[in-house]
C-alpha positions as CSV (number, residue, x, y, z in Angstrom):
1,X,70.0,107.7,49.4
2,X,72.8,108.0,46.9
3,X,76.5,107.4,47.4
4,X,79.0,107.0,44.6
5,X,78.5,103.6,43.1
6,X,75.6,102.8,45.4
7,X,71.9,103.7,45.6
8,X,69.6,102.7,48.4
9,X,65.8,103.0,48.1
10,X,63.7,103.0,51.2
11,X,60.9,100.4,50.9
12,X,59.0,101.2,54.1
13,X,56.0,103.3,55.2
14,X,56.5,105.6,58.2
15,X,55.0,104.9,61.6
16,X,52.6,107.9,61.7
17,X,49.7,108.7,64.0
18,X,47.9,110.1,60.9
19,X,48.1,106.9,58.8
20,X,44.9,105.1,58.0
21,X,45.9,101.6,59.1
22,X,43.2,99.8,61.0
23,X,45.6,99.7,63.9
24,X,47.7,102.9,63.7
25,X,50.5,103.6,66.1
26,X,50.0,106.0,69.0
27,X,53.2,108.1,69.2
28,X,53.6,110.6,72.1
29,X,56.3,113.2,71.4
30,X,58.1,114.8,74.3
31,X,59.8,118.2,73.8
32,X,63.4,119.2,74.7
33,X,61.9,121.2,77.6
34,X,60.0,118.2,78.9
35,X,63.3,116.2,78.5
36,X,65.0,118.7,80.8
37,X,62.6,117.9,83.5
38,X,63.3,114.2,83.3
39,X,67.0,114.8,82.9
40,X,67.0,117.0,86.0
41,X,65.6,114.0,88.0
42,X,68.2,111.7,86.5
43,X,71.2,114.0,87.2
44,X,69.7,115.3,90.5
45,X,69.9,118.9,89.4
46,X,67.3,121.5,88.2
47,X,65.9,122.0,84.7
48,X,67.4,125.4,84.8
49,X,70.9,123.8,84.9
50,X,70.6,122.7,81.3
51,X,71.1,125.2,78.4
52,X,67.9,127.1,77.9
53,X,66.2,124.5,80.1
54,X,66.5,122.0,77.1
55,X,67.7,118.4,77.2
56,X,66.9,115.2,75.4
57,X,63.7,114.7,73.3
58,X,62.1,111.3,73.3
59,X,59.0,109.5,72.0
60,X,56.8,106.8,73.5
61,X,55.2,104.5,71.0
62,X,52.3,102.1,71.4
63,X,51.6,99.8,68.5
64,X,51.1,96.3,67.3
65,X,54.0,94.2,66.0
66,X,52.0,94.2,62.7
67,X,51.7,98.0,62.5
68,X,53.7,99.7,59.8
69,X,56.1,97.8,57.5
70,X,56.8,94.5,59.2
71,X,57.7,90.8,58.7
72,X,55.3,88.1,59.7
73,X,56.8,85.0,61.4
74,X,55.4,81.5,60.9
75,X,54.0,81.7,64.5
76,X,51.6,84.5,63.3
77,X,49.9,82.0,61.0
78,X,49.4,79.0,63.2
79,X,50.9,77.3,66.3
80,X,52.7,74.7,64.2
81,X,54.5,74.8,60.8
82,X,55.5,71.7,58.9
83,X,54.6,69.5,61.8
84,X,56.8,71.4,64.3
85,X,56.3,74.3,66.7
86,X,56.1,77.4,64.5
87,X,59.1,79.7,64.8
88,X,58.8,83.2,66.2
89,X,60.4,86.2,64.7
90,X,63.5,86.1,66.9
91,X,64.1,82.5,65.8
92,X,64.2,83.1,62.0
93,X,67.5,82.7,60.1
94,X,68.8,86.1,59.2
95,X,70.0,84.7,55.8
96,X,66.4,84.7,54.7
97,X,66.2,88.4,54.9
98,X,69.0,89.5,52.5
99,X,68.9,88.4,48.9
100,X,68.1,89.2,45.3
101,X,64.9,91.2,45.0
102,X,62.2,90.7,42.3
103,X,59.2,93.0,41.8
104,X,56.1,91.8,40.1
105,X,53.9,94.6,38.9
106,X,50.1,94.1,39.5
107,X,49.1,97.7,39.1
108,X,47.1,96.6,36.1
109,X,44.7,94.6,38.4
110,X,41.9,96.1,40.5
111,X,41.9,96.2,44.3
112,X,40.7,92.9,45.7
113,X,42.1,90.9,42.8
114,X,43.4,87.5,43.9
115,X,46.7,86.5,42.3
116,X,47.1,82.9,41.0
117,X,50.3,81.0,40.3
118,X,49.5,81.5,36.6
119,X,49.5,85.2,37.1
120,X,52.9,85.0,38.8
121,X,54.3,82.9,36.0
122,X,53.0,85.4,33.4
123,X,54.6,88.3,35.1
124,X,57.9,86.5,35.4
125,X,57.7,85.6,31.7
126,X,57.0,89.3,30.9
127,X,60.2,90.4,32.6
128,X,62.2,87.4,31.5
129,X,63.2,86.3,35.0
130,X,63.3,82.8,36.5
131,X,63.0,82.6,40.3
132,X,65.7,80.9,42.3
133,X,65.7,79.8,46.0
134,X,65.9,82.7,48.5
135,X,64.9,85.4,46.1
136,X,62.8,88.0,47.9
137,X,59.6,88.4,45.8
138,X,57.6,91.6,46.2
139,X,54.1,92.3,44.8
140,X,53.5,95.9,43.6
141,X,50.0,97.3,43.5
142,X,50.9,100.9,44.7
143,X,48.6,100.6,47.7
144,X,51.2,102.4,49.7
145,X,50.2,105.6,47.9
146,X,46.9,105.4,49.9
147,X,48.4,105.2,53.4
148,X,46.6,108.3,54.5
149,X,43.3,107.4,52.7
150,X,40.5,105.8,54.7
151,X,40.3,103.1,52.0
152,X,44.0,102.1,52.5
153,X,43.2,98.6,53.9
154,X,40.9,97.8,51.0
155,X,43.0,99.0,48.1
156,X,45.4,96.1,47.5
157,X,45.6,93.0,45.4
158,X,46.2,89.8,47.3
159,X,47.8,86.4,46.8
160,X,45.9,83.2,46.8
161,X,46.9,80.2,48.8
162,X,47.7,78.4,45.6
163,X,50.0,81.2,44.5
164,X,51.7,81.3,47.9
165,X,52.3,77.5,47.7
166,X,53.8,77.9,44.3
167,X,56.2,80.6,45.4
168,X,57.4,78.5,48.3
169,X,57.8,75.5,46.0
170,X,60.2,77.7,44.0
171,X,62.4,78.1,47.0
172,X,61.0,81.5,48.1
173,X,61.2,81.9,51.9
174,X,60.3,85.7,52.0
175,X,57.6,87.3,50.0
176,X,56.0,90.7,50.4
177,X,53.5,93.3,49.2
178,X,53.0,97.0,49.3
179,X,49.4,96.4,50.3
180,X,48.1,96.3,53.8
181,X,48.0,92.5,53.8
182,X,49.2,89.5,51.8
183,X,45.7,88.0,51.3
184,X,43.0,89.9,49.5
185,X,41.3,92.5,51.6
186,X,39.2,91.3,54.5
187,X,35.9,92.6,53.2
188,X,36.4,90.7,50.0
189,X,37.2,87.5,51.9
190,X,34.2,88.0,54.1
191,X,31.8,88.6,51.2
192,X,33.0,85.5,49.4
193,X,32.6,83.4,52.5
194,X,29.2,84.6,53.3
195,X,28.0,83.8,49.8
196,X,29.4,80.3,50.1
197,X,30.7,79.3,53.5
198,X,33.6,76.8,52.9
199,X,37.2,76.2,54.0
200,X,40.0,77.9,52.1
201,X,38.4,81.4,51.9
202,X,39.2,83.2,55.1
203,X,42.9,84.1,55.6
204,X,43.8,81.3,53.1
205,X,47.2,82.5,52.0
206,X,48.4,83.1,55.6
207,X,47.3,79.6,56.5
208,X,49.7,78.1,54.0
209,X,52.2,78.6,56.8
210,X,50.7,75.6,58.6
211,X,52.1,73.3,55.9
212,X,55.1,75.2,54.6
213,X,57.3,77.6,56.5
214,X,57.7,81.1,55.1
215,X,57.7,84.7,56.0
216,X,55.9,87.6,54.4
217,X,56.5,91.4,54.4
218,X,53.5,93.6,54.6
219,X,53.1,97.3,53.9
220,X,56.1,97.8,51.7
221,X,56.5,101.1,49.9
222,X,58.1,102.8,46.9
223,X,58.3,99.8,44.7
224,X,57.6,102.1,41.8
225,X,60.9,103.9,42.5
226,X,63.0,100.8,41.6
227,X,64.7,101.3,38.2
228,X,64.1,97.7,37.1
229,X,62.1,94.7,38.4
230,X,65.2,92.8,39.4
231,X,69.0,93.3,39.5
232,X,69.2,94.6,43.1
233,X,69.5,93.3,46.6
234,X,66.9,93.6,49.4
235,X,67.7,93.8,53.1
236,X,64.7,93.4,55.3
237,X,65.9,92.4,58.8
238,X,63.0,92.3,61.3
239,X,63.4,93.7,64.8
240,X,64.3,90.9,67.3
241,X,61.2,90.7,69.5
242,X,61.4,87.8,71.9
243,X,58.6,85.3,71.1
244,X,57.1,87.8,68.6
245,X,54.7,86.8,65.8
246,X,56.2,89.6,63.7
247,X,58.7,92.4,63.8
248,X,59.0,95.9,62.4
249,X,61.4,96.3,59.6
250,X,62.9,99.0,57.4
251,X,63.5,97.2,54.1
252,X,65.7,98.7,51.5
253,X,66.7,98.0,48.0
254,X,70.4,98.2,47.4
255,X,71.5,99.0,43.8
256,X,75.1,99.1,42.7
257,X,75.5,101.6,39.9
């Protein structure tokens, strides 16, 4: 969206029955004619009493709290965080979800690549940016372009546990990716573990939340549309789901021009 002096870029994927997420939404669409039947019951009249027998249209949606663009709460990772009961999505401070955005471009790495803290530092050096507390860091690999491809869930780079620790140690509370998940794809994790079963392989970056409280955004989009890797605000407020392990969000980049 463009408005004089202000540009807003949508950073979310749509909820779509045709997406190739492993757990896509199930959206049932009700027509205006079907709405008239329900409205007639509510108003105690007949469908014919509405113009052309048309009234409201509605949708019924069945989906996981982790379908589509969403924010993971610490409760998603483990029952406790930093030695205390892990907070749910409705308990997180809203201040975390509005701040200066930073995009680190990993489109030069193949799907399945695991990002290290050194990788992060090199990308930051390349764009001449120093992280500060409460920046919102987003990893770009353009996996969002494959939302309707059967390989979608396998097409992203992922963060290592070590890289996740490093970001948190810089004061980062919210980090995200335009991939299906924050860790490397499940099939890569599984293959690595089967070759050498050991701790710290399966879901390792998520499990960082046991020790250090943080939130992650998954399934971002349109990071390629940002005019620069920083110099903009990000708003990514999650839906307030009581006791939820995550909440859908429609993150946007806000650019003052």
